C-alpha positions as CSV (number, residue, x, y, z in Angstrom):
1,M,102.8,103.1,72.8
2,S,101.5,106.3,74.0
3,A,98.1,105.9,72.1
4,L,97.8,102.8,74.1
5,A,98.6,104.2,77.4
6,D,96.1,107.3,76.5
7,E,93.4,104.5,75.7
8,A,94.3,102.7,78.9
9,E,94.1,105.9,81.1
10,L,90.9,107.0,79.6
11,I,89.3,103.5,80.1
12,T,90.4,103.5,83.2
13,T,89.3,106.7,84.4
14,E,86.0,106.1,83.0
15,L,85.7,102.6,84.8
16,A,86.7,104.4,88.3
17,S,84.5,107.2,87.4
18,N,81.6,104.2,87.1
19,V,82.6,102.8,90.4
20,I,82.4,106.2,92.2
21,K,78.9,106.8,90.7
22,H,77.1,103.4,90.9
23,V,78.5,101.6,93.5
24,G,79.5,104.4,95.9
25,Q,82.2,107.1,96.6
26,G,84.7,105.7,98.8
27,S,84.0,102.2,97.7
28,A,86.9,100.2,97.0
29,A,88.5,98.7,93.5
30,T,91.0,97.1,92.5
31,L,92.7,97.9,89.1
32,V,94.5,94.9,87.4
33,L,96.8,95.6,84.3
34,D,98.5,92.4,82.5
35,V,100.7,92.7,79.5
36,G,100.5,89.8,77.2
37,A,102.4,88.8,74.2
38,D,100.1,91.0,72.0
39,Q,97.8,92.5,74.4
40,L,97.2,94.8,77.4
41,R,94.4,93.7,79.8
42,V,92.7,96.2,82.0
43,E,90.3,95.3,84.7
44,L,88.5,97.1,87.4
45,H,87.2,95.2,90.4
46,D,84.6,96.3,92.6
47,K,82.2,94.9,95.4
48,S,79.2,95.3,93.7
49,G,77.5,92.5,92.1
50,K,75.4,95.0,90.2
51,E,75.9,94.5,86.3
52,P,76.9,97.7,84.3
53,Q,73.9,98.9,81.9
54,R,74.6,99.9,78.4
55,L,72.7,103.0,78.0
56,S,71.6,105.1,74.8
57,P,72.0,108.7,76.1
58,T,70.6,111.7,74.0
59,C,73.1,114.4,72.9
60,D,72.2,116.6,76.0
61,E,72.5,114.1,78.5
62,E,76.1,114.4,80.1
63,S,76.8,110.9,81.0
64,G,75.8,107.3,80.0
65,R,78.5,107.0,77.3
66,G,80.9,104.9,79.4
67,L,80.4,101.6,78.0
68,Q,79.8,102.9,74.3
69,L,83.4,104.5,74.9
70,L,84.8,101.1,76.4
71,A,83.6,99.3,73.3
72,A,84.8,101.9,70.7
73,L,88.3,101.8,72.4
74,S,88.5,97.9,72.8
75,P,87.9,95.1,70.4
76,S,87.2,92.6,73.3
77,W,85.2,93.7,77.1
78,G,83.2,92.2,79.3
79,T,81.8,92.0,82.8
80,I,82.8,89.0,85.0
81,R,81.5,88.2,88.3
82,T,83.9,87.3,91.2
83,T,83.6,85.9,94.6
84,A,83.9,89.8,95.8
85,G,81.5,91.2,93.2
86,K,82.0,92.1,89.8
87,A,85.3,93.0,87.2
88,I,84.9,94.8,84.1
89,W,87.8,94.0,81.6
90,C,88.7,95.0,78.2
91,E,91.7,94.0,76.1
92,L,93.9,96.5,74.1
93,P,95.8,94.9,71.3
94,L,99.7,95.6,71.5
95,P,101.9,96.7,68.2
96,P,103.2,93.9,66.6
97,D,106.8,92.9,67.8
98,E,108.6,94.5,64.7
99,T,106.5,98.0,65.4
100,R,107.5,97.7,69.2
101,R,111.0,96.6,68.1
102,R,111.2,99.9,66.1
103,I,109.5,102.0,68.6
104,Q,111.9,100.8,71.6
105,R,114.8,101.7,68.9
106,A,113.5,104.9,68.2
107,T,113.2,105.7,71.9
108,T,116.9,104.6,72.5
109,V,118.2,107.0,69.8
110,M,115.6,110.0,71.1
111,E,117.0,109.6,74.8
112,T,120.7,109.7,73.3
113,Y,120.2,112.3,70.9
114,G,118.6,114.4,73.9
115,L,121.6,113.8,76.0
116,A,123.6,114.9,72.8
117,V,122.0,117.9,72.7
118,G,122.0,118.6,76.2
119,S,118.1,117.9,76.9
120,P,117.8,116.0,79.8
121,T,116.5,112.6,79.1
122,A,113.5,112.9,81.4
123,R,112.2,115.9,79.8
124,L,111.8,113.8,76.6
125,T,108.5,112.7,77.9
126,H,106.9,116.1,77.5
127,R,105.3,116.2,74.2
128,P,106.5,119.7,73.2
129,V,110.0,119.0,73.8
130,L,109.4,115.5,72.3
131,E,108.4,117.0,69.1
132,D,111.3,119.5,69.2
133,S,113.6,116.9,69.4
134,A,112.2,114.6,67.0
135,T,112.4,117.5,64.7
136,S,115.9,118.3,65.3
137,L,116.8,114.6,64.9
138,I,115.1,114.4,61.6
139,L,116.6,117.5,60.4
140,D,120.1,116.6,61.3
141,L,119.7,113.1,59.5
142,L,118.5,115.4,56.4
143,H,121.6,117.0,56.7
144,W,123.5,113.9,57.1
145,L,122.0,112.2,54.3
146,T,122.6,115.5,52.0
147,A,126.3,115.2,52.8
148,Q,126.5,111.7,51.8
149,G,125.0,112.8,48.4
150,L,122.0,110.7,48.8
151,D,118.5,111.6,47.1
152,L,116.3,113.0,50.2
153,D,113.1,112.6,48.3
154,D,113.8,109.1,47.4
155,I,114.7,108.1,51.1
156,L,111.7,109.9,52.5
157,D,109.3,108.0,49.6
158,R,110.9,104.8,50.5
159,A,110.6,105.6,54.5
160,Q,107.1,106.6,54.0
161,T,106.2,103.6,51.7
162,H,107.7,101.1,54.2
163,F,105.8,102.6,57.2
164,E,102.7,102.4,55.4
165,A,103.3,99.2,54.5
166,A,103.8,98.2,58.2
167,A,100.8,100.1,59.3
168,Q,98.5,98.0,57.0
169,A,100.1,94.9,58.0
170,A,99.3,95.5,61.6
């Protein structure tokens, strides 16, 4: 889900920057995040009725790519007029339920594993600690599988096959 959080953060930053640049510094804006069953809707409301303009900047220009970025990251987006101005919205698809269930299960395992090896749970949100913890957990699982007399290559191949099939289905 961190990829979705990164995309939502990038979109929010871009939309907020556009409010500052085009509506005015210090202008009020409201961010609305709405999590549905299969999508995250991001809306940024401002008090300007001015419609955003999709530009075609040259390579040398430093700005003007905001709506292109929004369109690249979100399969659906748009602008709606509100009584106070407008809202620019986009919808980011959430992973399928099965993927979310697996991610939640892995999160629980990683948090429990972090506590077992003495790493504070809160630190697992930092990427280097998370990568080290995941690597250690996988290494421990490989040792455990070997101790059970199982074929590591077969298990890793099956896991990769299942992962790729789930990724293609999504």
